[in-house]
C-alpha positions as CSV (number, residue, x, y, z in Angstrom):
1,G,202.4,-98.2,-109.9
2,N,201.5,-100.6,-112.7
3,E,198.5,-99.3,-114.6
4,D,197.9,-102.6,-116.4
5,L,197.0,-104.3,-113.0
6,W,194.1,-102.0,-112.2
7,Q,191.6,-103.4,-114.7
8,P,192.0,-107.0,-113.5
9,F,191.6,-105.7,-109.9
10,E,188.5,-103.7,-110.8
11,D,187.1,-106.8,-112.6
12,A,187.7,-109.0,-109.6
13,M,186.0,-106.5,-107.3
14,A,183.0,-106.2,-109.6
15,R,182.4,-110.0,-109.7
16,T,183.1,-110.8,-106.1
17,E,180.3,-110.8,-103.5
18,G,180.7,-110.2,-99.8
19,I,183.7,-107.9,-100.1
20,P,184.7,-106.6,-96.6
21,L,183.7,-103.0,-96.1
22,A,187.2,-101.7,-95.6
23,L,188.4,-103.3,-98.8
24,D,185.4,-102.0,-100.7
25,L,186.0,-98.5,-99.4
26,N,189.8,-98.6,-100.1
27,S,189.1,-99.8,-103.7
28,K,187.3,-96.5,-104.2
29,T,188.9,-93.9,-102.0
30,F,192.5,-95.1,-101.9
31,A,192.7,-96.5,-105.4
32,D,190.9,-93.7,-107.1
33,P,190.0,-90.8,-104.8
34,V,189.0,-88.4,-107.5
35,R,186.2,-90.7,-108.7
36,A,185.2,-92.1,-105.4
37,G,181.7,-90.5,-105.6
38,A,179.1,-89.5,-103.1
39,P,177.9,-93.1,-102.3
40,A,181.4,-94.2,-101.4
41,L,182.0,-91.1,-99.3
42,K,178.7,-91.6,-97.5
43,A,179.7,-95.2,-96.7
44,L,183.1,-94.1,-95.5
45,D,181.6,-91.4,-93.2
46,A,179.4,-94.1,-91.7
47,A,182.4,-96.4,-91.2
48,I,184.3,-93.6,-89.6
49,A,181.5,-92.9,-87.2
50,A,181.3,-96.6,-86.3
51,L,185.0,-96.5,-85.2
52,V,183.9,-95.1,-81.8
53,N,183.0,-98.7,-80.8
54,E,185.7,-100.5,-82.9
55,S,188.4,-102.5,-81.1
56,D,190.0,-104.4,-84.1
57,P,193.2,-102.5,-84.9
58,T,193.3,-103.9,-88.5
59,H,189.8,-102.6,-89.2
60,I,190.7,-99.2,-87.7
61,I,193.9,-99.0,-89.8
62,R,192.1,-99.9,-93.0
63,I,189.3,-97.4,-92.5
64,G,192.0,-94.8,-91.7
65,T,193.7,-95.6,-95.0
66,A,190.4,-95.2,-96.8
67,A,189.9,-91.9,-95.1
68,S,193.4,-90.5,-95.7
69,Y,193.1,-89.9,-99.5
70,V,189.8,-88.0,-99.2
71,D,190.7,-85.8,-96.2
72,R,188.7,-87.6,-93.6
73,V,191.4,-88.8,-91.1
74,E,190.2,-86.3,-88.5
75,G,187.2,-88.5,-87.8
76,C,189.6,-91.5,-87.3
77,R,192.1,-89.9,-85.0
78,D,190.7,-91.1,-81.7
79,A,190.5,-94.7,-83.0
80,L,194.0,-94.5,-84.4
81,W,195.3,-93.2,-81.1
82,R,193.7,-96.2,-79.4
83,V,195.7,-98.4,-81.7
84,V,198.9,-96.5,-80.9
85,D,198.3,-96.7,-77.2
86,D,197.6,-100.4,-77.4
87,A,200.9,-100.9,-79.3
88,R,202.7,-98.9,-76.7
89,R,201.4,-101.3,-74.0
90,G,202.6,-104.3,-76.0
91,G,199.7,-104.9,-78.3
92,A,199.8,-105.0,-82.1
93,V,203.1,-103.3,-82.9
94,A,202.8,-103.2,-86.7
95,S,199.3,-101.8,-86.4
96,G,200.5,-99.2,-84.0
97,I,203.3,-98.2,-86.4
98,I,200.8,-97.8,-89.3
99,A,198.5,-95.8,-87.1
100,M,201.4,-93.5,-86.2
101,I,202.1,-93.1,-89.9
102,E,198.5,-92.2,-90.7
103,L,198.4,-89.7,-87.8
104,G,201.8,-88.3,-89.0
105,Y,200.5,-87.8,-92.6
106,D,197.4,-86.1,-91.2
107,D,199.5,-83.8,-89.0
108,L,201.6,-83.0,-92.0
109,E,198.6,-82.2,-94.2
110,T,197.0,-80.0,-91.5
111,G,200.2,-78.0,-90.8
112,Q,201.0,-79.6,-87.4
113,W,204.6,-80.2,-88.4
114,D,206.0,-80.6,-84.9
115,D,203.4,-83.2,-84.1
116,A,204.1,-84.9,-87.4
117,E,207.8,-85.1,-86.7
118,R,207.3,-86.4,-83.2
119,I,205.0,-89.2,-84.2
120,V,207.0,-90.4,-87.2
121,D,210.2,-90.2,-85.1
122,E,208.5,-92.6,-82.7
123,A,207.3,-94.8,-85.5
124,I,210.8,-95.1,-86.9
125,R,212.2,-96.0,-83.4
126,V,209.5,-98.7,-83.0
127,S,210.0,-100.0,-86.5
128,E,213.7,-100.3,-86.1
129,A,213.4,-102.0,-82.7
130,H,210.9,-104.6,-84.0
131,G,212.4,-105.2,-87.5
132,Y,209.8,-103.4,-89.5
133,Q,212.4,-101.5,-91.7
134,A,210.0,-101.1,-94.6
135,L,207.7,-99.0,-92.4
136,T,210.4,-96.4,-91.8
137,W,210.2,-95.1,-95.4
138,P,206.8,-93.5,-95.2
139,C,208.1,-91.8,-92.1
140,R,211.2,-90.6,-93.8
141,F,208.9,-89.1,-96.5
142,V,207.1,-87.0,-93.8
143,Q,210.4,-85.9,-92.4
144,A,211.6,-84.9,-95.8
145,I,208.5,-82.9,-96.6
146,V,208.7,-81.1,-93.3
147,A,212.4,-80.4,-94.0
148,A,211.7,-79.0,-97.5
149,A,208.8,-76.9,-96.2
150,R,211.1,-75.4,-93.5
151,G,213.8,-74.7,-96.0
152,D,216.2,-77.4,-94.9
153,D,217.1,-78.3,-98.5
154,H,220.1,-80.5,-97.6
155,R,218.2,-82.8,-95.3
156,A,215.2,-82.9,-97.6
157,E,217.4,-83.8,-100.6
158,E,219.3,-86.4,-98.6
159,L,216.1,-88.1,-97.6
160,A,214.7,-87.9,-101.1
161,E,217.8,-89.6,-102.5
162,A,217.6,-92.3,-99.7
163,L,214.1,-93.0,-100.7
164,V,215.1,-93.5,-104.4
165,Q,218.0,-95.7,-103.4
166,W,215.8,-97.8,-101.2
167,G,213.0,-98.2,-103.7
168,R,215.0,-98.7,-107.0
169,P,216.5,-102.1,-106.3
170,R,213.2,-103.4,-105.0
171,Q,211.3,-102.0,-107.9
172,I,209.2,-100.0,-105.5
173,Q,208.2,-97.0,-107.5
174,V,206.8,-95.1,-104.6
175,G,210.3,-94.1,-103.5
176,Q,210.8,-92.2,-106.7
177,W,207.3,-90.6,-106.5
178,Y,208.1,-89.5,-102.9
179,A,211.4,-88.0,-104.2
180,W,209.7,-86.1,-107.0
181,Q,207.3,-84.6,-104.5
182,I,210.0,-83.6,-102.1
183,R,212.2,-82.1,-104.8
184,G,209.2,-80.2,-106.2
185,L,208.6,-78.7,-102.9
186,I,212.3,-77.7,-102.6
187,A,212.1,-76.1,-106.0
188,L,208.9,-74.2,-105.0
189,G,210.8,-72.9,-101.9
190,H,213.3,-71.3,-104.3
191,G,210.7,-69.9,-106.6
192,D,211.9,-72.3,-109.4
193,F,208.4,-73.0,-110.8
194,E,209.7,-74.7,-113.9
195,E,211.8,-77.2,-111.9
196,A,208.9,-77.8,-109.5
197,Y,206.6,-78.5,-112.5
198,D,209.3,-80.9,-114.0
199,Q,209.5,-82.8,-110.7
C-alpha cells in the first residue's frame, strides 16, 4: 500500500532483462490492471492457454494471480484445481491453499457463493492444520463479503473488525481495505449510499 515504492519497482522492472513471464504479467495486471493494455492481456491469454500442459504449481498460481485482476481466472480453473488436488494428495500444501483462495475469489465474483464458501472453508482448515495462519485472512474476506451480500450484517461486521485487528499491528493495510469493502457492501444492503461511499 505504499505508493512511494511503485516507482523504484517499475524502474527495476524496466532495466532488468530476462524477467520471468509470470512476474512480468503480474507487474502489469496485478500491479496496475487498469493500464495493463492489450499486449499484456494478449500475453496473459497465451500464458493461460499454456496452463493446460503446466505441472509447476508455483507457475500456475502466479498466472492465476495475474489473471484474477483482469477477470480471466475462468481459463485457469482447471489448472488451479490440479494444484488443489495435488495438495489434497500430500503435494504442495501452500500452493494448494493459494489455489483454493483464487478459486474462491473467482466463485465470489461470478456469484457462486456456496462454492466460494466451501472452498475457502477448506482453505482455512488446511491453513490452520499446517500453520499457514496468514492465508486464512483472504478466506475470511470472502466469507465476510458473502455474509454482507446475504444480509448477515453481524457476521460480516465481526469479520471486518477481525481483519482490521489482524492487520493493524502488523502494518498490513489490506486488512483495513478489506474492512472498508465489507462495510461498504453492508451499507449498500441498507440503502445507505452515503455511508457506502464513505467506506
